[in-house]
N, C-alpha and C positions, 0 to 999 in steps of 0.2 A: 651547787657547782660540779662538775668534774674536778679532780683531783689533778688530773692532766694540766687541764687549762691554767688551776689555780699556779699550780709549780710552773708553768711556761709566763705566767704573768708576775711573778716573784720572783725569777730566777735570779738575778742581778741583786738580791736583797740575801740570797741565801750562800751559807758560808760550805765549806770543806765536810763538816758535820751535820750539815742539814742536807745535803746529795747522801749524804752515806745511809743516814734514816730512811731519805726516801726512794732510795736505791735499794734498800731493802725491804719499806712498804710496797713498790712496787712487785716485786715480786713474790710476796707472800700476803698479798690482800686478803683473804678470808682470814686467816689465822689470825692478822691483826685488828681482824675487828672486835675479837674477844679476848684478844691481849692484854694483859696489864701494864700497864706502864713502865713499873720496875722489869717485868721481863724483855717489852724492847729494848729500854734500857740496856739491859746486858746484851741483847743478839745483836746490838750496834753498836757497842763497844760504847756508847755516851753516859748520860747521865739524865735523869730525869728533867732537870731542867731545862736542858739542851733540846726536847722533844717538846716541852711545853711551850717556849720560846716559837720553836717550827711551827708548831700551830697556829701562833698568836701571828708569825708574819703572813702565812698562808690565809688569813682572817677570820679562822676559829676563835672562840670563847676561851677553850682550851683544847686538852685532850680528850676528854671524853665527845665535844662535840666533833671533834677530829676524827675520833671512832664512829659514829654513827655515821658521817659522810661516807664514809668508808663502805658501811651495810647498804647503804641506800644506792651509791653508785654501784657495788656488784649482784644487788636484788635486780637493778637495769639490765644491766648488762651480760650474766651469767644466762647460760641455756643448754640443753643437749644436745646436742651435735647430731646425734641420732634420731632428732623429731624436730629438725630444724624442716622448715617450709618453705624452700627459698625461694619461691613467689612470695610470701611476704616480708622478704628481705627488704626488699626494693622500699614497701612502703614503711617501714620501720627505719628504715635511714634517712629516707628524704622527712620524715618526722621529726628522726632528733637532731638534723643539719636544720632545719629549720627554727628549732626549739636552741641549739646552737647562737643561731644569727639574731634570734630573738634577744639572749640575754646578752647579748654584746653590745655594749653603748657603741655603737659605729658612729657617731657624730666625729670623733675626732680626727676620723679617717676621711669622711665627707669631705672634712675640712682641709686636711690634704689634699686630696685630687681635687679640688675646687682651685687652690690657692697655688698647684703645683705647677713651674714653669714647662715643665713636660714629665712626661710619664712614661717610663720604661719597663717592661713586664718580659721575664724569663720564666717559660716549662722547663722540668727537667725531664721530662719526656713528648713526645708528640703526640700523645693524649691530652697531655698539659698543656700543650700549645695550642692546639687545636680549641681548647677552652678558652683560652686569653682569646683568641683570635675570634672569638665568636662576642666575647665581650667589646673587644676593641673598634668591632662594629657597630654593637649598639651605640657605643659612645660617641661614634662621630654625629649625631645631631645636636647632641649638646657641646658641640666646640670642644672638643677635648679626642686629639688626634693620638692614640698610645703609638710607641716605637715596640715592636716587638722582638727580641731577641731570640735570636734561632738557633743560634748554635753556642757553646760554651765561649768559644773565642771572641764573639762579640762582646759578652759578656763581661769575659776578662779586656778587653780593649774597651769597653764604657767604664769599669769599673775603676779603669787606671786614669782616666782623663777627660772624661766626657760627666760624667753624669754628678753633679754641684747639688748642695742643699738646698737648694728650689726646686729640687724635680722631686719626683717620688721614684721606686723602684718596688714593682707585683711581680714577685716569686710566687708560684704557684709550683706545693710538691705532695704525689700522694703520702709517702712516707716523710718527710721533713730531713729526711737525712742526704746530706749536705757534701760529703766528703768529698766529691770530684769540682767543687767551686767551692771548701773554704775559704782559702785561701781569699778569694774574688771579696767574698761576704766578710771577713773581717777586716779589710782595706775599705770595705763601704762602711762598716760598722766605725770605723776607728775616724771617717770622715766626715759622721755622724749624717750620713747621708739617711733620710727618712724610706724607711721598708715594712713595706705590708706583706706579712708571710701568708697566704692560704694552704693549709697543709691539716690532717687529717686528725683526729683528735688521738692527740700521745705525745709526751714528752719528747720532743725531737731537738735537734743542734738549730733548726732554721729558724723556729718560731721560737726559745729563746733571744734570738741575737737581733728579731725582729722591734721596730719601732711600736708597728703594731700585728694583730694576729687574727684573721677569721679564722674558722675552724668549719670541718665537713665529718658526713660520720659515712665511710665505704667498707663493709664487712665484705672479706671477701669469701669467695665460693671456692672452697680445696674440689678440684679435679685434677685425680690424676698425680697426686703430690704438686699440683701447681696452684698457686692463689691467683683467681680470677677476680678483677674488681672492675665494677661499673662504674663508669665517668660521672653518670647522670648525678650524682650529688657535688662534683665540681662544678657541673655548669648549672645547678641550683642554686649556690651560697655566689656564684658567680652575676648571677639574674637577680637575684636578692640583692647584692650590692648596687649594680645598677639600678633597679627599680626606686632604691631608697636614695639613690645620689640624684635620679629622678625631682622627686619630692622634693630635695635638699636645692637642688638646684633652681628649680620653680619658684620656689618661694623667696631666696633671695633674687632673683632677679625681680620679681613683684615688687619687691621691699626698694630695688635701686630705681625702678620706674616711677615710685610713688616722691621718690627723693627729688 
């Protein structure tokens, strides 16, 4: 599993030393693939035992397995930009997004959706809100009428007084950067409101604050210094969630009728 996913999953277990090591590794992935543990400890101003403990927190047997995971991750993502075939990026992103969804245990998410009294949705941009609007339309026949928060002010009001522990908030973000709504997300987290984040695959604030996480891969195309993103992977992951929930819903309804 990708390092960014593991960091997000175990974020609440990590201390200041752990985050210092991870920050260095993220910035120097290639070097860290072959770096001895003693050198990494020196570079991060920590100790060998701190690095081993971090590796185990992330689910590895030790430092060697941690380094091997870095190499696999690098081999998969490294590419020579000059030789990129932009048409093939769509296929690669689609395959990577499907892999990320399939390697996630979505049952807790499906149970959360099934039991939620109300489901609120918030997208950090107009494109994200379009994706959530499509997801909302698909869920109507399954008797789930999602409430789309179309502006930051609406999220602020909902966070302050409307959303309860019996509800679910789905937040869709391209980058996971939630600086503009950080206060609202912190308030929701303190209230223990169930949150499902759907973000690109990277270590990000939103994913670390959420109860559940789903990821997609959207590789930017750089044109005249601007990053152009396709929203197809976002539609793909929400469609995969809808289809998984459809199976879950039908199975539950069949069991209820059989009782």
